[in-house]
N, C-alpha and C positions, 0 to 999 in steps of 0.2 A: 861526353860531358853533359851534365844535367842542364836542361833548358830552363826549368823553373827554380827560382831562388826562394825557398820557403821562408827566408828571413824577411821577405816583404810583409809577411803576416806578423802583426805585433805580438810580443810575448804576453802570455796570459796573466803574469803576476804584476805587470806594470800599471794596471788600472787605466785611468784616463778615458774610459768609455769604449775602449777598443779591445778589452781583455777577452771578449767572447768571440773574436773574429775567427779563430781557428775552428771553434765548434760550429760556428755559422757556416764555415767553408765545408765542414764535414757534412752538415745537413744538406747543403746544395749539391755536393758531390754524390751523396747516396741517393738523392732524389733524381739526379741525372741518370744514375744506373737503374732506376726503376723501383727503388724502395719507397715505401710510404713511411713518412716520419710521424710516429705516433706521439712521441714526446720530444720536443725540441730543446735547445739549450736554455738553461735557466741559472740564476745565481742563487747562492745559498747551498744548504745541504742537498746533495743529489743522490744519496743512496748508492754511491759507487758506480754511477752511470752518468754519461754526458747526454746521450740521446737514446731513444728506443725506436728502432726501425722495424717495419713489417715487411716481409717478403712473401708473396703469394705465388706458390708453385702449382701450376695446373697440369694435370696429367690424365691418363685414362681412368684412374680411379677417383677423380674429382680434384678438389682444391685442398692443398696443404698450406696452412699459415705458419710461418716461422717468425717468432719475435726475437730480434737481435738486440742485445745490450751493446751499446757503442761506447768505447772508451777512447777519448782523444788525448794524445800526449804530443805537445808541441815543443820539441827540444832542438829545433834547427839553429837557434841563436847560439847555443852552447856546443852543438855538434855531438852531444852525448847520445848513446843508444838508450833505449827504454829497457830497463832491467826488471827483475822479478819484484824488487821492492816497490816499483812504481805500479805494479799490477798484482797486488796481493789478493788472495781469496777470490780468484776469478769465478770458480764454480759457485761459491756461496752468493756472490753478487748477482750472477745470472739467475739463480733460483729465487733469490729474495725479490727480484724485480719481475718475476713471472715470465722470464724469457727462456728460449730454447738454445740460443747461440750467443757467441761472443765475437765482436768485431773490434780489433785493435786498429785505430786510425792514427798513424804516426807520421810526423814530418822528418823523422830520421829512420832508424832501423831498430828492430828488437835485438837485444843482446842474445848471445847463444844460449845463455841460461834461461832467458824468458822463452825463446823459441822451443827449447826442450820442454819447458813447463807447459806450454800451450799444446805441444804435440802430445803430451801425456794426458791431456783432457779429451782427446779426439773420440774416445769410446763413450764418453759421458756427456759431452757438450760439443755441439758444432762450433768450429772456430774458423776465423779467416782474418788475415792481416792485410791492411793496406798501408804499405810503406811508401816512401817518397817516390821511388822508381815506379811502383805500380800505379800510384795516383797519377803521376805525370803521363804514363802511357795511355791511360784512359782519357785524360783531358785533351791530349793532342791528336787523337785519331778521328775527331769528328767535329762538325760545326758547333753542336750544342756544348761539347766539352770546351772548345775554344772560347765560347762565350763565358762560361764560368771562370776559365783561367784568366781572361782579360779583367774580370772583376776583382780577383784576389791577387793577381800577379801582373799588374799593369806594366811595370818596367821590363820584367822578363819577357812578356808577350810582345812588347814593342820590338825588342831585339830579335826574338824568335821569328816574328812575322817578316822582319826585314831580310832574314836569311832564308825564309821559306815562302817566297811570294806566291800568291795565287793569281791566276790569269784575270785580267781586267774584264769586267762584265760589259763588253762592248756590243756583242751580238746576242740575239734572243736564245741561241743554242750554245752549248758548251763546245769549244773548239776541239776538233778531232782529226788526227792523222793516222790512218790505219796502215800497218805494214803491208806492202803490196805482195808479200808472199804468204805470211801466216795470219794476217788480219788483226794483229795486236794493236791496241791504241797506243801510239808512241808519245802521246801528250798526257797520259794519265797513269800514275798520279803526277809525275813530273816529266818534262821533255826527255826523250831518250832516242837512240837510234841514229841513222844517218840519212842525209839527202844526197842522191847520186845523179849525175848528169852523164849522158853519153853523147859524144859530139865528133864531128870530123872537120877538118880544114879543107876548104876549097883551094883550087890552084892559085887563086889570087890572095890566099891567106885569111879569107873571111871564115869565121866559125859558124857552123850550123849545128844547132842542138837537135838531136833526133828524138831523145826521150828524157824525161825526168821522173824519178820515183824516189820513195822513201821506204826504209825497211829497218829491221833489226840488224845489229852487227852480227857477224859470224855466218851461221848457216844460211839465213835468209838472204844476206848479201851475196854469198857465193852462188846460191841457186839462181837468183835473178841475173847475176852477171853471166852465168853460163848461156842464158838465152840471148845475150847481146853480142857475144863473141863471134868472130867470123864475118862481121858486117863492116869491117874497116873503120870501126869507131874506137875512140879512146874515152876512158871514164875519168871523172873527177868526183870527189865527195867532200862533204863537210859534216862534222858532228852537229846534230840538231840542237843539243844544249848550247853549243858555242854560238850558233846563229841566233839563239834566243837571248844572247847578251845584248842589251840595247845598242851599244856603240858598234858592235860587230854586225848587227842586223842593218844598221844605217849604212855602214861601209859596203855590205854585201849588195843592198838595193842600189846604191850609187854605182857600184861596179857594173851591175846588170844594165842599168840605164845607159851608162857610157858605152857598153857593148852594142846596145841597140843603135845608138847614135853613130857608132863606127861602122854599122852595116852588118853586124852579126844577126843571124836569124834563128828562129825556133820553129819546129813543126807545130801544127795546130795542137797536137796532143801535148807536147812539151810546154807550150805556152799556156794552155789551160791548167796544167799541173803546177806551173810556176805561180800563177795567180792563186790557185787553191792553197799552195804552201804558204804564201805571203799572208793571206787572210787568216789562215789557221794559226800561224805562229805569232801574228801581231798582238793578240791579247796577252801573251807572255812577255812581250817586249815593252808594252806601255806601262812602265814602272821604273823605279830607281834600281840600278844594279846592286847586287848583294856584294859583300866584302869579298867572298870567295870568287865571284865573277870578276871583280876588279883585278884580283890577283891573277886569275886565269887570262884575262885580257892583256895584262902586262906581259905575260909569258908568250901569248900569241904574237904580240907586236915584236918581241925579241927574236922570233923564229919565222922568217918570211915564208918558208915553205908551208907552215901550218895554215896559212891563209890562202894557199894556192889552189885548194881543191876545187873551188867554184869561181876561179878567175881573180882572186886577190893578187 
């Protein structure tokens, strides 16, 4: 499902001072990608172009400058595709404006007829199309793109950021939990993997945790588990994304504190790793839960065994 609703950008034909918004968005988007805007949006006769963008390609043979004629078509409100009648005489327009290439910047999709027409120009004019999916993918993959998206899609981005939370900036460094087998960062880009404890029960029933580690599911978990077998220990585990759910994290910490109060013990190594895990996962917890996490939490509460891996 698309994250950005292009209907947040006003229609061009309605006036009211906001009719240039989609072209301004195209300008900011192309600037984000590294293009230099030679001619920006303007009102009145435009000679078949909305913007002219310059791309500088540097290689072994020096610098090549490509001038792109940018044509913006904002049809999100009707949902219609951009057809050949909307983009007539592309080659003539490109040449008349002293350009080398054509960029179609669309809030919907080009029709099959237009796609075929553009493909037919490939030997004469460089072409590229930015449709709604391609535009969205660029905007959501980095901090600078998110900044542009927040400006033009405030409602969509509020919803998207609620479902794609970033860790709170609590510490000076980015939180990190590396798999104890392969070294992969289990918190980047989002929490993944499992936390595992190996423990034994003393004759009086008290629990002693021998070791704690975190790792990828599957092969890394199996390989690490092999090193612990034969020591008279039993293992328990929990999905790290589940522990990162705010309420589940709070319950997990409370259970651990209650176990300490009851006399359970940790080896020095296990205790140090427990503290490291809590500090590393906390920035992902200091936030509102997402809708999907609320649903997941409700499911965990209905299945007691799902919370039993680490003492629930």
